[in-house]
C-alpha positions as CSV (number, residue, x, y, z in Angstrom):
1,M,7.7,-8.9,-20.2
2,R,10.5,-10.3,-18.4
3,A,9.9,-10.5,-15.3
4,S,13.1,-8.6,-14.2
5,S,12.0,-5.5,-15.9
6,P,11.4,-2.4,-14.1
7,I,7.6,-2.5,-14.7
8,V,7.2,-5.9,-13.0
9,A,9.7,-4.5,-10.1
10,A,7.8,-1.2,-9.6
11,A,4.2,-3.5,-9.8
12,F,5.0,-5.5,-7.5
13,L,7.1,-3.2,-4.8
14,M,4.0,-1.0,-4.9
15,A,1.4,-3.7,-4.6
16,T,3.0,-5.5,-2.0
17,S,3.9,-2.0,0.0
18,A,-0.3,-1.7,-0.5
19,I,-0.5,-5.2,1.0
20,G,-0.2,-4.6,4.7
21,P,-1.6,-6.0,8.2
22,G,-4.3,-3.2,7.6
23,F,-5.3,-4.2,4.5
24,L,-6.4,-7.7,5.4
25,T,-7.9,-6.5,8.4
26,Q,-9.9,-3.9,6.4
27,T,-11.1,-6.4,4.0
28,A,-12.2,-8.5,6.6
29,V,-14.0,-6.3,8.5
30,F,-15.8,-4.8,5.3
31,T,-16.9,-8.5,4.5
32,R,-18.7,-8.7,7.4
33,Q,-20.5,-5.7,7.3
34,L,-21.3,-5.6,3.7
35,L,-21.3,-9.2,2.4
36,A,-21.5,-9.8,-1.4
37,S,-21.9,-5.5,-1.8
38,F,-18.4,-5.5,-0.8
39,G,-17.6,-6.3,-4.3
40,F,-19.2,-3.4,-5.5
41,I,-16.8,-1.7,-3.2
42,I,-13.8,-3.2,-4.4
43,L,-14.6,-2.6,-7.9
44,I,-15.2,0.9,-7.3
45,S,-11.9,1.6,-5.2
46,I,-10.3,-0.3,-8.3
47,L,-11.0,2.6,-10.8
48,L,-10.8,5.5,-8.4
49,D,-7.1,3.7,-7.4
50,I,-5.9,3.4,-11.1
51,G,-6.5,7.2,-11.5
52,A,-4.9,8.5,-8.8
53,Q,-1.9,6.2,-9.7
54,L,-1.8,6.7,-13.6
55,N,-1.5,10.5,-12.7
56,I,1.4,10.4,-10.2
57,W,3.0,7.7,-12.3
58,R,3.1,9.6,-15.6
59,I,3.5,13.3,-13.9
60,V,6.9,12.1,-12.4
61,T,8.3,9.9,-14.9
62,M,7.2,12.6,-17.4
63,R,9.0,15.2,-15.4
64,G,11.9,12.9,-14.2
65,K,12.2,14.1,-11.0
66,P,10.6,13.1,-7.6
67,A,7.3,14.3,-6.5
68,Q,8.8,16.1,-3.9
69,E,10.7,18.1,-6.0
70,I,8.2,18.6,-8.2
71,V,5.8,19.9,-5.7
72,N,8.9,22.2,-4.6
73,D,9.3,23.7,-8.0
74,L,5.8,24.9,-7.9
75,L,5.5,26.1,-4.2
76,P,8.9,26.3,-2.7
77,G,9.3,24.6,0.7
78,A,5.8,22.8,-0.1
79,G,7.8,19.3,-1.4
80,H,9.5,19.6,2.2
81,V,6.1,19.8,3.9
82,L,5.3,16.2,1.7
83,T,8.7,14.8,2.7
84,L,8.0,15.6,6.3
85,M,4.2,14.1,6.1
86,I,5.7,10.9,4.2
87,T,8.7,10.1,6.5
88,L,6.6,11.0,9.9
89,G,3.8,8.5,8.2
90,G,6.6,6.0,7.4
91,F,7.8,5.7,10.8
92,A,4.4,5.2,12.3
93,F,3.0,2.7,9.8
94,N,6.3,0.8,9.8
95,T,5.8,0.3,13.3
96,G,2.8,-1.0,12.8
97,N,4.2,-3.5,10.2
98,L,6.7,-4.5,12.2
99,A,3.9,-5.4,14.6
100,G,2.4,-6.9,12.2
101,A,5.2,-9.1,11.2
102,G,5.4,-10.4,15.1
103,L,2.3,-11.3,15.2
104,G,2.4,-13.3,11.6
105,L,5.5,-15.6,12.8
106,S,3.8,-15.6,16.2
107,A,0.7,-17.3,14.4
108,L,3.0,-19.2,12.2
109,I,5.4,-21.0,14.7
110,D,3.9,-19.3,17.8
111,L,7.1,-17.0,18.3
112,D,6.8,-14.2,20.7
113,V,5.5,-11.4,19.0
114,K,8.5,-8.4,20.2
115,L,10.7,-11.5,19.4
116,G,8.9,-12.0,16.1
117,A,9.4,-8.4,15.4
118,L,12.8,-8.4,15.9
119,I,13.5,-11.5,13.9
120,S,11.5,-9.6,11.2
121,A,13.4,-6.2,11.3
122,A,16.8,-7.9,11.3
123,I,15.8,-10.0,7.7
124,V,15.2,-6.7,6.2
125,I,17.9,-4.9,7.6
126,S,20.2,-7.6,6.1
127,L,18.5,-7.3,2.5
128,F,19.2,-3.5,2.7
129,L,23.0,-4.1,2.9
130,T,23.1,-6.7,0.3
131,G,25.4,-5.6,-2.7
132,N,22.1,-5.3,-5.4
133,L,20.1,-3.3,-3.4
134,L,17.5,-2.5,-6.0
135,G,17.5,-6.4,-7.4
136,W,17.2,-7.7,-4.5
137,L,14.2,-5.6,-3.3
138,D,12.3,-6.6,-6.8
139,R,13.2,-10.5,-6.0
140,F,11.9,-10.3,-2.3
141,A,8.8,-8.3,-3.1
142,R,7.8,-10.6,-6.3
143,V,8.4,-13.7,-4.4
144,L,6.5,-13.0,-1.2
145,G,3.7,-11.3,-3.6
146,F,3.3,-14.8,-5.3
147,L,3.5,-16.7,-2.0
148,M,0.5,-14.6,-0.7
149,I,-1.8,-14.7,-3.9
150,G,-1.4,-18.4,-3.7
151,L,-2.1,-19.2,-0.3
152,T,-5.1,-17.2,-0.2
153,C,-6.1,-19.1,-3.4
154,Y,-5.8,-22.0,-1.3
155,V,-8.1,-20.4,1.5
156,V,-10.7,-19.3,-0.9
157,F,-10.8,-22.7,-2.8
158,V,-11.6,-24.6,0.3
159,S,-14.1,-21.7,2.2
160,R,-16.3,-22.3,-0.8
161,P,-17.6,-19.5,-1.5
162,P,-20.8,-18.0,-3.3
163,F,-19.0,-16.9,-6.5
164,G,-22.3,-16.0,-8.5
165,E,-23.6,-14.1,-5.4
166,A,-20.5,-12.2,-5.2
167,I,-20.7,-11.2,-8.9
168,Y,-24.1,-10.3,-9.0
169,R,-23.5,-7.9,-6.0
170,S,-20.3,-6.7,-7.4
171,F,-22.4,-4.7,-10.1
172,I,-26.2,-4.6,-8.4
173,P,-25.0,-3.9,-4.7
174,E,-27.5,-4.0,-1.2
175,R,-25.8,-1.0,0.0
176,V,-23.0,1.5,-0.7
177,D,-20.7,2.6,1.8
178,M,-18.5,5.8,0.8
179,T,-16.6,5.5,4.1
180,A,-15.6,1.5,2.8
181,I,-14.8,3.2,-0.3
182,L,-12.8,5.7,0.5
183,T,-11.0,3.5,3.3
184,L,-10.1,1.3,0.7
185,V,-8.8,3.9,-1.8
186,G,-6.4,5.6,0.8
187,G,-5.3,2.1,2.0
188,T,-4.0,0.8,-1.7
189,V,-2.8,4.2,-3.1
190,G,-2.8,6.3,-0.1
191,G,0.2,7.8,1.7
192,Y,3.6,6.7,0.4
193,I,2.2,3.7,-1.7
194,S,1.3,4.9,-4.7
195,F,4.7,6.9,-4.7
196,S,6.8,3.8,-4.3
197,G,6.6,2.2,-7.8
198,A,6.6,5.8,-9.6
199,H,10.2,6.7,-7.5
200,R,11.4,2.8,-8.6
201,L,10.9,3.4,-11.9
202,L,13.0,6.6,-11.7
203,D,15.9,5.0,-10.2
204,S,15.7,2.5,-12.7
205,G,16.2,5.2,-15.1
206,M,12.5,5.4,-16.9
207,R,11.6,9.0,-17.5
208,G,10.1,10.8,-21.0
209,E,7.6,10.9,-23.4
210,E,8.9,7.5,-24.8
211,C,8.5,5.3,-21.6
212,Q,4.6,6.4,-21.0
213,P,3.4,2.9,-22.3
214,A,5.3,1.2,-20.4
215,V,4.8,3.5,-17.2
216,Q,1.4,2.6,-17.9
217,R,1.2,-0.3,-18.1
218,S,3.5,-0.9,-15.0
219,A,0.8,1.4,-12.8
220,V,-2.3,-0.6,-14.1
221,M,-0.5,-4.0,-13.3
222,A,0.0,-2.7,-9.5
223,I,-2.9,-1.9,-8.7
224,L,-4.6,-5.3,-10.6
225,L,-2.1,-7.3,-8.5
226,A,-3.3,-5.3,-5.4
227,S,-6.8,-5.8,-6.3
228,V,-6.1,-9.6,-7.1
229,M,-5.3,-9.8,-3.2
230,R,-8.2,-7.7,-2.3
231,V,-10.5,-9.9,-4.1
232,L,-9.5,-13.2,-2.8
233,L,-9.5,-12.2,0.5
234,F,-13.0,-10.8,0.0
235,L,-13.9,-14.5,-1.4
236,A,-12.4,-16.4,1.5
237,A,-14.2,-14.4,4.3
238,L,-17.5,-14.0,2.1
239,G,-17.2,-18.2,1.9
240,A,-16.2,-18.3,6.0
241,I,-19.2,-16.4,6.5
242,Y,-21.5,-18.0,4.6
243,G,-19.8,-21.2,6.2
244,G,-21.4,-20.1,9.6
245,L,-18.5,-17.6,11.0
246,Q,-19.2,-14.7,12.9
247,P,-16.2,-13.0,12.7
248,G,-15.3,-10.1,15.8
249,T,-13.0,-7.3,16.4
250,D,-9.9,-9.3,17.3
251,N,-8.2,-10.6,14.4
252,P,-11.0,-11.3,12.0
253,A,-8.7,-12.3,9.6
254,A,-6.9,-14.8,11.2
255,M,-10.6,-16.1,12.4
256,V,-11.5,-16.1,8.3
257,F,-8.2,-18.3,7.5
258,R,-8.7,-20.5,10.7
259,H,-12.7,-21.1,10.2
260,S,-11.9,-22.1,6.4
261,A,-8.9,-24.5,6.9
262,G,-8.7,-25.1,10.9
263,M,-5.2,-25.2,12.1
264,V,-3.7,-25.0,8.6
265,G,-5.5,-22.0,7.9
266,Y,-4.0,-20.1,11.0
267,R,-0.7,-21.0,9.7
268,I,-1.1,-19.9,6.4
269,F,-2.6,-16.5,8.1
270,G,0.6,-16.3,10.1
271,L,2.5,-16.8,6.6
272,V,0.2,-14.2,4.9
273,M,0.5,-12.0,7.7
274,W,4.0,-11.9,8.0
275,S,4.5,-11.6,4.2
276,A,2.3,-9.1,3.7
277,A,4.0,-6.8,6.9
278,I,7.4,-7.5,6.1
279,T,7.0,-6.1,1.9
280,S,5.1,-3.3,3.5
281,V,8.1,-2.5,6.0
282,V,10.3,-2.8,3.1
283,G,8.2,-0.4,0.8
284,S,7.7,1.9,3.3
285,A,11.2,2.1,4.3
286,Y,12.9,2.7,0.5
287,T,9.8,5.1,-0.1
288,S,10.6,7.1,2.9
289,V,14.0,7.6,2.1
290,S,13.7,8.3,-1.3
291,F,11.9,11.4,-0.2
292,L,14.5,11.9,2.0
293,R,17.4,12.0,-0.5
294,T,16.5,15.5,-2.1
295,L,17.0,16.8,1.3
296,H,20.9,16.7,1.6
297,P,23.5,14.3,-0.3
298,I,24.1,12.2,2.7
299,F,20.9,11.0,2.6
300,Y,21.9,9.7,-0.9
301,A,25.3,8.7,-0.5
302,R,24.4,6.8,3.0
303,Q,21.3,5.7,1.6
304,R,21.8,1.5,2.7
305,W,22.3,3.2,6.4
306,V,19.5,5.7,6.3
307,L,17.6,2.6,5.4
308,V,19.0,0.6,8.4
309,I,18.2,3.4,10.4
310,F,15.0,3.7,10.0
311,V,13.5,0.7,10.3
312,L,15.4,0.5,13.4
313,I,13.6,3.6,15.0
314,S,10.2,2.0,13.9
315,L,11.5,-1.3,15.8
316,S,12.0,0.5,18.8
317,I,8.8,2.2,19.0
318,F,7.1,-0.6,18.9
319,L,9.8,-2.8,21.7
320,V,8.8,0.6,23.8
321,V,5.7,1.7,23.2
322,G,4.1,-2.1,22.5
323,Q,1.1,-2.1,20.5
324,P,1.0,1.3,19.0
325,V,-2.5,1.9,18.5
326,K,-2.4,5.4,19.4
327,I,0.2,6.3,16.9
328,L,-1.5,3.8,13.9
329,V,-4.9,6.3,14.5
330,Y,-2.8,9.6,14.2
331,A,-0.6,8.7,10.9
332,G,-4.5,7.3,9.7
333,A,-5.5,11.0,9.8
334,L,-2.2,11.9,8.7
335,N,-2.2,9.7,5.5
336,G,-5.5,10.9,4.9
337,F,-4.3,14.0,3.8
338,I,-1.0,12.9,1.7
339,L,-2.5,11.8,-1.4
340,P,-5.4,15.0,-1.5
341,F,-2.1,17.1,-0.7
342,S,0.5,15.5,-3.1
343,L,-1.9,14.7,-6.3
344,G,-3.4,17.9,-5.9
345,M,0.0,19.9,-6.3
346,L,0.9,17.1,-9.0
347,L,-2.1,18.2,-11.1
348,I,-1.6,21.7,-10.5
349,A,2.2,21.4,-11.7
350,V,1.4,19.4,-14.8
351,S,-1.7,21.8,-15.6
352,R,1.1,24.7,-16.2
353,R,2.4,25.5,-19.9
354,G,5.7,23.8,-20.6
355,F,6.2,21.6,-17.8
356,V,7.4,19.0,-19.9
357,G,7.3,20.6,-23.6
358,R,4.3,20.5,-25.2
359,V,3.1,17.4,-24.5
360,R,-0.2,18.1,-22.6
361,H,-1.8,15.7,-19.8
362,P,-4.7,14.0,-20.7
363,R,-7.6,15.7,-19.9
364,W,-9.5,12.3,-18.7
365,M,-6.9,11.9,-16.5
366,T,-6.9,15.3,-14.9
367,A,-10.5,14.8,-14.5
368,A,-10.1,11.1,-13.1
369,G,-7.3,12.8,-10.3
370,W,-9.2,15.6,-9.4
371,I,-12.5,13.5,-8.3
372,V,-10.0,11.5,-6.1
373,V,-8.2,14.4,-4.7
374,S,-11.8,15.5,-3.5
375,A,-12.9,12.4,-2.5
376,T,-9.9,11.4,-0.5
377,G,-9.4,15.1,1.2
378,W,-13.2,14.8,2.4
379,M,-12.1,11.5,4.0
380,G,-9.0,13.7,5.5
381,I,-11.5,15.9,7.0
382,R,-13.6,13.6,8.5
383,A,-10.9,11.3,10.4
384,I,-9.2,14.6,11.8
385,L,-12.6,15.7,12.9
386,T,-13.6,12.1,14.1
387,L,-10.3,12.7,16.2
388,I,-11.2,16.2,17.5
389,G,-14.3,15.1,18.3
């Protein structure tokens, strides 16, 4: 499989979109709470992630249409609702991603956070204005994806985690936390994330039954790439905790890296945080605009400039509001409904006779999809009730 193939490109775009600032923080926080048993949470979430992603990527590429058009065909107007949810969530999360990029450069080279966010936005904008947009997006995600994994491997090595305990508790946990499972699923395939790779495959011309083996390999590869990073962060945090670290609520991921490797570890954290944040900015903007393109021809004809405007609006929100805590809280609640709504609609659409000729959607895949819809729907309802309460 060539590294430049659409299969690899879609996998890295999705995986690096998932690995953002929240991804790093979630992993450190849950490891502190559950210790080695967090390995079991990761294992179950990987299975649910694969169930969700295989469904979405197969349905989108079999039909040969973006997700919002499939949903609109099923229920006129529903695809526009999905586009609105994805776009609003994309703006909010990109505000947080740019804040994370600023924090990363601050930890890496002692730069002011807002100046770091501004520089990061300029890098993304220059990427969007290059000649071969998809080619540069693919290289950017792939290089920074490998960089994050390589640097985190070093931190795992120096933190010396209890590998035996981690493996044992991944199958026989002392404690199971359903909220942690659902949070990880939402953070890996929720919101816009799972659609990023599916729409990237469409843009490369992959559609129809003959492409399905490659599509499924790409979907699983994407989840495994994101999961490798999750496992590495888990092991690094576990090693630091077993080594005496008592991580607080203030930037727990940075504390893990610094405890394990001193100031060098803190600088590594800055580079990992920046890489995670800026690739998520790229993935969020690309996917949000892939939804907007079907609203009006201008979004397709002026795609590069729409991407630039998308990043500039997100940057402006961060520079004006500062730390966008409330925005991210409400975006998180909205994000909890995007996956169950979109996946549920796609599953209903694919169940209709003649959706893609005589080809039937696998029953096991349908069952796995509805399990994810039910679980993430429950999580979304809980998030809304928490906000109201």
